[in-house]
C-alpha positions as CSV (number, residue, x, y, z in Angstrom):
1,M,0.1,0.0,0.2
2,A,2.6,2.3,0.4
3,W,4.6,1.9,-2.7
4,I,1.4,2.5,-4.3
5,V,0.8,6.0,-2.7
6,A,4.8,6.7,-2.6
7,A,4.4,6.6,-6.6
8,P,3.0,9.9,-7.2
9,L,4.6,11.6,-4.1
10,A,8.0,10.5,-5.6
11,R,6.8,11.5,-9.0
12,A,6.0,15.3,-7.8
13,A,9.0,15.2,-6.1
14,E,11.1,14.0,-9.0
15,S,12.6,11.3,-7.1
16,T,14.3,9.0,-9.2
17,L,12.5,6.5,-7.4
18,A,9.5,7.2,-8.7
19,P,10.0,5.1,-12.1
20,W,10.9,2.2,-10.1
21,L,7.8,2.7,-8.0
22,Y,5.5,2.5,-11.1
23,L,7.6,-0.3,-12.7
24,A,6.9,-2.5,-9.6
25,F,3.2,-2.4,-10.4
26,D,3.5,-2.5,-14.4
27,T,3.2,-6.4,-14.8
28,V,-0.4,-6.6,-12.5
29,C,-2.0,-3.5,-13.7
30,H,-2.7,-1.0,-16.7
31,Q,-1.6,1.7,-14.8
32,R,-4.2,4.1,-17.3
33,P,-3.7,7.7,-15.8
34,D,-7.6,8.0,-16.5
35,R,-8.5,4.9,-14.6
36,S,-6.2,5.6,-11.7
37,F,-6.9,8.0,-8.4
38,Q,-4.5,11.1,-8.7
39,L,-2.3,12.3,-5.4
40,A,-0.1,15.2,-5.6
41,G,-1.2,15.8,-9.4
42,H,-0.1,12.3,-10.7
43,P,-1.8,8.9,-10.9
44,L,-1.3,6.6,-8.0
45,A,0.9,3.3,-9.3
46,V,-2.2,1.0,-9.7
47,C,-6.0,1.7,-11.4
48,H,-8.9,1.9,-9.2
49,R,-10.1,-1.5,-9.3
50,C,-6.6,-2.8,-8.2
51,F,-6.2,-0.2,-5.6
52,G,-9.4,-1.4,-4.2
53,L,-8.2,-5.1,-4.2
54,Y,-4.8,-4.1,-2.6
55,L,-6.8,-1.7,0.0
56,G,-9.5,-4.1,0.5
57,F,-7.1,-7.0,1.2
58,F,-4.8,-4.5,3.6
59,V,-8.0,-3.5,5.5
60,G,-9.7,-7.2,5.7
61,F,-6.4,-8.9,6.9
62,V,-5.5,-6.3,9.7
63,I,-9.5,-6.5,10.8
64,Q,-8.7,-10.4,11.1
65,G,-6.0,-9.3,14.1
66,F,-9.1,-8.1,15.8
67,W,-12.4,-9.9,14.8
68,S,-12.2,-13.3,13.6
69,G,-15.8,-13.8,13.1
70,P,-15.9,-13.3,9.2
71,R,-12.9,-15.8,8.9
72,H,-14.8,-18.5,10.5
73,L,-17.6,-18.0,8.2
74,L,-15.6,-17.9,5.2
75,L,-14.1,-21.2,6.4
76,R,-17.4,-22.9,6.9
77,Q,-19.1,-21.6,4.0
78,P,-16.2,-20.5,1.5
79,I,-19.2,-19.4,-1.2
80,W,-18.8,-16.2,0.2
81,I,-15.7,-15.1,-1.2
82,V,-17.1,-16.1,-4.8
83,V,-20.3,-14.2,-3.7
84,C,-18.3,-11.2,-2.4
85,A,-15.9,-11.6,-6.2
86,L,-19.6,-11.2,-8.0
87,P,-19.9,-7.4,-8.0
88,M,-16.5,-6.9,-9.3
89,L,-17.1,-9.4,-12.1
90,F,-20.0,-7.7,-13.0
91,D,-18.9,-4.4,-12.7
92,A,-15.3,-5.5,-15.3
93,L,-17.2,-7.9,-17.8
94,L,-20.9,-6.9,-17.8
95,L,-21.4,-3.4,-17.1
96,P,-19.5,-2.2,-19.7
97,L,-21.8,-3.7,-22.3
98,W,-24.8,-1.5,-21.1
99,I,-23.5,1.8,-19.6
100,E,-19.3,2.8,-18.6
101,N,-18.2,1.8,-15.2
102,V,-17.4,4.6,-12.9
103,P,-14.2,5.2,-10.7
104,W,-15.6,4.2,-7.6
105,S,-17.5,1.4,-8.7
106,R,-14.5,-0.4,-9.8
107,F,-12.6,0.7,-6.4
108,V,-15.6,-0.6,-4.1
109,T,-16.3,-3.6,-6.1
110,G,-12.4,-4.6,-5.8
111,L,-12.5,-3.6,-2.1
112,F,-15.3,-5.9,-1.5
113,A,-14.1,-8.7,-3.6
114,S,-10.8,-8.9,-1.8
115,A,-11.4,-8.3,1.7
116,P,-12.6,-11.9,1.9
117,V,-9.6,-13.4,0.5
118,S,-7.3,-11.9,3.3
119,A,-9.1,-14.0,5.8
120,L,-8.1,-17.1,3.9
121,V,-4.5,-16.0,4.2
122,W,-4.9,-14.9,7.7
123,E,-6.2,-18.7,8.6
124,A,-3.4,-19.8,6.2
125,L,-0.5,-18.3,8.0
126,R,-2.4,-19.0,11.3
127,Q,-2.5,-23.1,10.6
128,L,1.4,-22.6,9.4
129,S,2.4,-20.9,12.6
130,E,0.8,-23.4,14.4
131,S,2.1,-26.5,12.5
132,R,5.6,-25.0,13.3
133,R,5.6,-24.4,16.7
134,V,4.3,-28.3,17.2
135,S,7.1,-29.3,15.2
136,T,9.6,-27.2,17.2
137,A,8.1,-28.2,20.6
138,G,8.8,-31.9,19.4
139,G,5.6,-32.9,18.6
140,P,3.8,-34.5,15.7
141,T,4.3,-32.6,12.4
142,T,2.0,-32.6,9.1
143,S,3.3,-32.6,5.7
144,T,0.9,-30.8,3.2
145,D,3.5,-31.8,0.5
């Protein structure tokens, strides 16, 4: 998240770091300036939708540390991950057939789609940490290979 925001600030300051920050996201985002939020007169390093995806994952991941309810729901009913992604798919694939989607629709649907994924990553890291703790304590280990 910091790099995404740092890119336009670095460009505004005419820092030699700016091109490298934009390049870091070039392979995962089209970076069209007309489809990116602006900061300090320059586009963020990613488009509206990608910014929503990154921010949603980040916020969702932080929330997992304080509120495990969503994670438990997603583990019991993972279909909700697909349900949360459907608005983004509609906004990206179907909506443009009738009308042009807008920056906020791209951003919000990206935000909504990625937050549940963070719960799964949190759980995977929790399980990995638990398995390492058991193996270093001399207990039984499990292999995922």
